[in-house]
MOPAC internal coordinates of N, CA, C and O (Angstrom, degrees):
PM7 1SCF
backbone

  N    0.0000 0     0.00 0     0.00 0    0    0    0
  C    1.4910 1     0.00 0     0.00 0    1    0    0
  C    1.5094 1   109.55 1     0.00 0    2    1    0
  O    1.2310 1   122.53 1   -22.68 1    3    2    1
  N    1.2705 1   112.76 1   157.32 1    3    2    1
  C    1.5262 1   122.19 1   176.27 1    5    3    2
  C    1.3998 1   110.32 1  -114.98 1    6    5    3
  O    1.2310 1   117.69 1   -56.82 1    7    6    5
  N    1.3737 1   122.01 1   123.18 1    7    6    5
  C    1.4385 1   122.22 1   178.65 1    9    7    6
  C    1.4936 1   112.83 1   -64.11 1   10    9    7
  O    1.2310 1   121.00 1   -41.60 1   11   10    9
  N    1.3905 1   115.70 1   138.40 1   11   10    9
  C    1.4244 1   125.14 1   176.96 1   13   11   10
  C    1.4853 1   110.65 1  -123.82 1   14   13   11
  O    1.2310 1   119.79 1   -84.87 1   15   14   13
  N    1.3189 1   118.01 1    95.13 1   15   14   13
  C    1.5047 1   118.70 1  -176.01 1   17   15   14
  C    1.5276 1   107.71 1    76.45 1   18   17   15
  O    1.2310 1   122.27 1    12.05 1   19   18   17
  N    1.3141 1   113.26 1  -167.95 1   19   18   17
  C    1.4819 1   123.15 1   177.58 1   21   19   18
  C    1.5382 1   114.75 1   -82.19 1   22   21   19
  O    1.2310 1   121.68 1   164.78 1   23   22   21
  N    1.3610 1   114.39 1   -15.22 1   23   22   21
  C    1.5482 1   117.59 1  -169.02 1   25   23   22
  C    1.4813 1   111.26 1  -130.95 1   26   25   23
  O    1.2310 1   118.10 1  -159.21 1   27   26   25
  N    1.3333 1   121.22 1    20.79 1   27   26   25
  C    1.4226 1   121.63 1   179.29 1   29   27   26
  C    1.5358 1   112.23 1  -149.78 1   30   29   27
  O    1.2310 1   123.61 1   -15.16 1   31   30   29
  N    1.3626 1   110.68 1   164.84 1   31   30   29
  C    1.4636 1   116.87 1  -178.11 1   33   31   30
  C    1.6614 1   104.33 1  -148.32 1   34   33   31
  O    1.2310 1   121.40 1   -39.75 1   35   34   33
  N    1.3151 1   114.93 1   140.25 1   35   34   33
  C    1.3794 1   120.21 1   177.51 1   37   35   34
  C    1.4868 1   107.93 1  -103.65 1   38   37   35
  O    1.2310 1   120.39 1   -67.19 1   39   38   37
  N    1.3603 1   116.85 1   112.81 1   39   38   37
  C    1.4428 1   119.52 1  -178.58 1   41   39   38
  C    1.5405 1   110.64 1   -99.09 1   42   41   39
  O    1.2310 1   119.50 1   -43.32 1   43   42   41
  N    1.3409 1   118.55 1   136.68 1   43   42   41
  C    1.4036 1   120.93 1   176.43 1   45   43   42
  C    1.5479 1   114.56 1  -130.41 1   46   45   43
  O    1.2310 1   121.48 1   -17.58 1   47   46   45
  N    1.2247 1   114.77 1   162.42 1   47   46   45
  C    1.5547 1   117.32 1  -175.41 1   49   47   46
  C    1.5594 1   107.39 1  -153.62 1   50   49   47
  O    1.2310 1   122.90 1    -8.32 1   51   50   49
  N    1.3103 1   112.05 1   171.68 1   51   50   49
  C    1.4088 1   120.25 1   177.50 1   53   51   50
  C    1.5353 1   112.41 1  -105.93 1   54   53   51
  O    1.2310 1   119.89 1   -25.53 1   55   54   53
  N    1.3423 1   117.82 1   154.47 1   55   54   53
  C    1.4938 1   115.45 1   176.79 1   57   55   54
  C    1.4883 1   107.26 1   -68.60 1   58   57   55
  O    1.2310 1   121.98 1   -34.96 1   59   58   57
  N    1.3530 1   113.82 1   145.04 1   59   58   57
  C    1.4983 1   118.42 1   178.04 1   61   59   58
  C    1.5407 1   107.24 1   -60.51 1   62   61   59
  O    1.2310 1   119.43 1   -39.29 1   63   62   61
  N    1.3601 1   118.69 1   140.71 1   63   62   61
  C    1.4271 1   122.45 1   178.37 1   65   63   62
  C    1.5326 1   113.92 1   -65.96 1   66   65   63
  O    1.2310 1   119.75 1   148.96 1   67   66   65
  N    1.3171 1   118.08 1   -31.04 1   67   66   65
  C    1.4626 1   125.94 1  -176.41 1   69   67   66
  C    1.5166 1   109.54 1  -133.05 1   70   69   67
  O    1.2310 1   117.03 1  -109.33 1   71   70   69
  N    1.2699 1   123.25 1    70.67 1   71   70   69
  C    1.4288 1   120.58 1  -175.04 1   73   71   70
  C    1.5519 1   112.87 1   -63.75 1   74   73   71
  O    1.2310 1   119.29 1   -28.06 1   75   74   73
  N    1.2830 1   118.96 1   151.94 1   75   74   73
  C    1.4429 1   122.28 1   178.54 1   77   75   74
  C    1.5148 1   108.22 1   -89.59 1   78   77   75
  O    1.2310 1   116.87 1  -114.88 1   79   78   77
  N    1.3272 1   123.56 1    65.12 1   79   78   77
  C    1.3743 1   123.22 1  -175.76 1   81   79   78
  C    1.4441 1   110.40 1   105.49 1   82   81   79
  O    1.2310 1   121.12 1     3.65 1   83   82   81
  N    1.3546 1   115.46 1  -176.35 1   83   82   81
  C    1.4232 1   121.64 1   179.18 1   85   83   82
  C    1.6182 1   110.27 1   -72.71 1   86   85   83
  O    1.2310 1   121.96 1   -42.35 1   87   86   85
  N    1.3455 1   113.85 1   137.65 1   87   86   85
  C    1.5138 1   119.20 1   177.92 1   89   87   86
  C    1.4534 1   105.62 1   -84.28 1   90   89   87
  O    1.2310 1   119.37 1   -54.95 1   91   90   89
  N    1.3565 1   118.80 1   125.05 1   91   90   89
  C    1.4352 1   125.03 1  -179.26 1   93   91   90
  C    1.5686 1   110.04 1  -101.28 1   94   93   91
  O    1.2310 1   121.69 1   153.71 1   95   94   93
  N    1.4066 1   114.38 1   -26.29 1   95   94   93
  C    1.4363 1   117.54 1   177.33 1   97   95   94
  C    1.5648 1   106.22 1  -172.35 1   98   97   95
  O    1.2310 1   121.30 1   -17.43 1   99   98   97
  N    1.3287 1   115.12 1   162.57 1   99   98   97
  C    1.4694 1   120.20 1   168.77 1  101   99   98
  C    1.5253 1   105.05 1  -108.24 1  102  101   99
  O    1.2310 1   121.99 1   -34.02 1  103  102  101
  N    1.3297 1   113.80 1   145.98 1  103  102  101
  C    1.4404 1   121.76 1   179.13 1  105  103  102
  C    1.4583 1   108.21 1  -121.59 1  106  105  103
  O    1.2310 1   119.62 1   -56.78 1  107  106  105
  N    1.3538 1   118.32 1   123.22 1  107  106  105
  C    1.4734 1   123.86 1   173.38 1  109  107  106
  C    1.4762 1   108.64 1  -116.00 1  110  109  107
  O    1.2310 1   121.85 1   -45.36 1  111  110  109
  N    1.3754 1   114.07 1   134.64 1  111  110  109
  C    1.4025 1   117.41 1  -177.80 1  113  111  110
  C    1.5529 1   102.91 1  -129.14 1  114  113  111
  O    1.2310 1   124.07 1   -35.74 1  115  114  113
  N    1.4117 1   109.80 1   144.26 1  115  114  113
  C    1.4827 1   117.65 1   179.02 1  117  115  114
  C    1.5083 1   112.65 1  -148.56 1  118  117  115
  O    1.2310 1   122.34 1   -26.14 1  119  118  117
  N    1.3033 1   113.12 1   153.86 1  119  118  117
  C    1.5371 1   116.22 1   176.97 1  121  119  118
  C    1.5616 1   105.55 1  -155.29 1  122  121  119
  O    1.2310 1   123.27 1   -19.82 1  123  122  121
  N    1.3268 1   111.33 1   160.18 1  123  122  121
  C    1.4718 1   118.07 1   178.68 1  125  123  122
  C    1.5809 1   104.45 1   -75.54 1  126  125  123
  O    1.2310 1   121.86 1   -36.40 1  127  126  125
  N    1.3529 1   114.05 1   143.60 1  127  126  125
  C    1.4118 1   122.77 1   173.56 1  129  127  126
  C    1.4554 1   108.84 1   -90.14 1  130  129  127
  O    1.2310 1   118.64 1   -69.39 1  131  130  129
  N    1.3713 1   120.20 1   110.61 1  131  130  129
  C    1.3840 1   121.89 1  -175.91 1  133  131  130
  C    1.5845 1   109.58 1  -135.26 1  134  133  131
  O    1.2310 1   119.70 1   -63.44 1  135  134  133
  N    1.3118 1   118.18 1   116.56 1  135  134  133
  C    1.4722 1   118.35 1  -171.16 1  137  135  134
  C    1.5403 1   112.57 1   -70.13 1  138  137  135
  O    1.2310 1   118.66 1   154.92 1  139  138  137
  N    1.3676 1   120.16 1   -25.08 1  139  138  137
  C    1.5308 1   119.77 1  -174.34 1  141  139  138
  C    1.5062 1   110.64 1  -100.75 1  142  141  139
  O    1.2310 1   118.79 1   177.59 1  143  142  141
  N    1.3641 1   119.91 1    -2.41 1  143  142  141
  C    1.4625 1   119.75 1  -176.21 1  145  143  142
  C    1.4673 1   107.18 1  -141.80 1  146  145  143
  O    1.2310 1   119.35 1   -39.32 1  147  146  145
  N    1.3324 1   118.85 1   140.68 1  147  146  145
  C    1.5387 1   123.68 1   174.11 1  149  147  146
  C    1.5573 1   106.48 1   -81.16 1  150  149  147
  O    1.2310 1   122.32 1   -54.99 1  151  150  149
  N    1.2744 1   113.16 1   125.01 1  151  150  149
  C    1.4459 1   120.14 1   174.25 1  153  151  150
  C    1.4528 1   112.61 1  -107.22 1  154  153  151
  O    1.2310 1   117.73 1   -23.16 1  155  154  153
  N    1.3165 1   121.92 1   156.84 1  155  154  153
  C    1.3824 1   129.21 1   178.11 1  157  155  154
  C    1.5310 1   115.35 1  -103.09 1  158  157  155
  O    1.2310 1   119.08 1   -27.78 1  159  158  157
  N    1.2974 1   119.36 1   152.22 1  159  158  157
  C    1.4770 1   119.42 1   179.48 1  161  159  158
  C    1.5154 1   107.06 1   -79.87 1  162  161  159
  O    1.2310 1   122.96 1   -31.48 1  163  162  161
  N    1.2965 1   111.93 1   148.52 1  163  162  161
  C    1.4633 1   127.51 1   167.91 1  165  163  162
  C    1.5498 1   106.05 1  -101.19 1  166  165  163
  O    1.2310 1   121.81 1   -50.69 1  167  166  165
  N    1.2145 1   114.14 1   129.31 1  167  166  165
  C    1.5419 1   120.68 1  -176.49 1  169  167  166
  C    1.5204 1   109.99 1  -103.86 1  170  169  167
  O    1.2310 1   121.71 1   -47.08 1  171  170  169
  N    1.2611 1   114.34 1   132.92 1  171  170  169
  C    1.5756 1   120.41 1   174.33 1  173  171  170
  C    1.4667 1   107.71 1  -128.08 1  174  173  171
  O    1.2310 1   120.47 1   -43.91 1  175  174  173
  N    1.3434 1   116.70 1   136.09 1  175  174  173
  C    1.5036 1   120.70 1  -178.63 1  177  175  174
  C    1.5414 1   106.94 1  -111.60 1  178  177  175
  O    1.2310 1   121.94 1   -37.43 1  179  178  177
  N    1.2927 1   113.89 1   142.57 1  179  178  177
  C    1.4548 1   118.47 1  -179.99 1  181  179  178
  C    1.5006 1   105.84 1  -122.26 1  182  181  179
  O    1.2310 1   119.15 1   -28.28 1  183  182  181
  N    1.2903 1   119.23 1   151.72 1  183  182  181
  C    1.4806 1   120.74 1  -176.45 1  185  183  182
  C    1.5464 1   109.12 1   -76.59 1  186  185  183
  O    1.2310 1   120.79 1   -24.74 1  187  186  185
  N    1.3504 1   116.10 1   155.26 1  187  186  185
  C    1.4866 1   116.52 1  -174.39 1  189  187  186
  C    1.5065 1   114.73 1   -63.92 1  190  189  187
  O    1.2310 1   115.76 1   163.23 1  191  190  189
  N    1.2424 1   125.65 1   -16.77 1  191  190  189
  C    1.3870 1   128.17 1   175.60 1  193  191  190
  C    1.5625 1   113.60 1   -92.39 1  194  193  191
  O    1.2310 1   120.18 1   177.46 1  195  194  193
  N    1.3255 1   117.25 1    -2.54 1  195  194  193
  C    1.4054 1   122.70 1   172.61 1  197  195  194
  C    1.4111 1   114.39 1   -93.94 1  198  197  195
  O    1.2310 1   119.33 1   -39.06 1  199  198  197
  N    1.3399 1   118.89 1   140.94 1  199  198  197
  C    1.4259 1   127.06 1  -179.88 1  201  199  198
  C    1.5714 1   113.58 1  -118.37 1  202  201  199
  O    1.2310 1   122.19 1  -162.19 1  203  202  201
  N    1.3705 1   113.42 1    17.81 1  203  202  201
  C    1.4541 1   117.77 1   178.13 1  205  203  202
  C    1.5819 1   106.11 1  -154.05 1  206  205  203
  O    1.2310 1   122.78 1   -15.63 1  207  206  205
  N    1.3721 1   112.29 1   164.37 1  207  206  205
  C    1.3975 1   120.77 1   174.12 1  209  207  206
  C    1.4975 1   107.39 1  -154.06 1  210  209  207
  O    1.2310 1   120.86 1   -39.71 1  211  210  209
  N    1.3409 1   115.96 1   140.29 1  211  210  209
  C    1.4944 1   124.85 1   175.34 1  213  211  210
  C    1.4486 1   110.43 1   -95.03 1  214  213  211
  O    1.2310 1   122.19 1   -61.25 1  215  214  213
  N    1.4146 1   113.41 1   118.75 1  215  214  213
  C    1.4559 1   117.44 1   172.16 1  217  215  214
  C    1.5681 1   106.13 1   -98.29 1  218  217  215
  O    1.2310 1   122.54 1   -48.90 1  219  218  217
  N    1.3803 1   112.74 1   131.10 1  219  218  217
  C    1.5457 1   117.08 1  -174.85 1  221  219  218
  C    1.4891 1   106.67 1  -125.42 1  222  221  219
  O    1.2310 1   122.28 1    -2.85 1  223  222  221
  N    1.3792 1   113.24 1   177.15 1  223  222  221
  C    1.4391 1   123.25 1   179.59 1  225  223  222
  C    1.5138 1   109.16 1    56.57 1  226  225  223
  O    1.2310 1   120.67 1  -143.48 1  227  226  225
  N    1.3015 1   116.32 1    36.52 1  227  226  225
  C    1.4727 1   117.56 1   170.03 1  229  227  226
  C    1.5216 1   112.47 1   -84.26 1  230  229  227
  O    1.2310 1   120.63 1   -24.81 1  231  230  229
  N    1.3168 1   116.40 1   155.19 1  231  230  229
  C    1.5187 1   120.56 1  -178.08 1  233  231  230
  C    1.5377 1   108.57 1   -88.12 1  234  233  231
  O    1.2310 1   121.35 1   -58.13 1  235  234  233
  N    1.3613 1   115.01 1   121.87 1  235  234  233
  C    1.5090 1   114.77 1  -179.08 1  237  235  234
  C    1.5688 1   109.29 1   -62.42 1  238  237  235
  O    1.2310 1   120.50 1   -32.88 1  239  238  237
  N    1.3252 1   116.64 1   147.12 1  239  238  237
  C    1.4678 1   122.65 1   177.70 1  241  239  238
  C    1.5581 1   110.57 1    75.07 1  242  241  239
  O    1.2310 1   117.79 1  -168.51 1  243  242  241
  N    1.3165 1   121.81 1    11.49 1  243  242  241
  C    1.3795 1   126.45 1   177.75 1  245  243  242
  C    1.4699 1   113.92 1  -105.63 1  246  245  243
  O    1.2310 1   119.43 1   -42.27 1  247  246  245
  N    1.3462 1   118.69 1   137.73 1  247  246  245
  C    1.4737 1   120.47 1   178.11 1  249  247  246
  C    1.5763 1   107.97 1   -90.33 1  250  249  247
  O    1.2310 1   121.65 1   -42.55 1  251  250  249
  N    1.3491 1   114.44 1   137.45 1  251  250  249
  C    1.4133 1   123.42 1  -178.64 1  253  251  250
  C    1.5334 1   110.25 1  -119.44 1  254  253  251
  O    1.2310 1   120.34 1   -35.83 1  255  254  253
  N    1.3460 1   116.95 1   144.17 1  255  254  253
  C    1.4661 1   121.41 1   164.11 1  257  255  254
  C    1.4908 1   110.00 1   -99.29 1  258  257  255
  O    1.2310 1   120.90 1   -51.31 1  259  258  257
  N    1.3491 1   115.88 1   128.69 1  259  258  257
  C    1.4739 1   122.21 1  -176.29 1  261  259  258
  C    1.5285 1   107.43 1  -124.55 1  262  261  259
  O    1.2310 1   122.82 1   -50.20 1  263  262  261
  N    1.3913 1   112.19 1   129.80 1  263  262  261
  C    1.5202 1   115.78 1   175.38 1  265  263  262
  C    1.3821 1   106.55 1  -143.27 1  266  265  263
  O    1.2310 1   120.10 1   180.00 1  267  266  265

C-alpha cells in the first residue's frame, strides 16, 4: 500500500492470473490489531474493473490487519 496523508492508505493489487469465474467485485476487510480488545472488520468493496481502494479514517500509529 501507499500512504495517503496521516490517516489513509491506497491499496492496490493485480488481477488474478486464473480467476474462478467472472469477478463481480473485490472485497477488502480491515481492522485494528488490539491485544486487549476484540475488534471487528470493516468491509470495503471495489468494482471489478478497479485494482485499488483507498482506506481512510485510519488512526495514525495504529497497526491494522488487512485481508
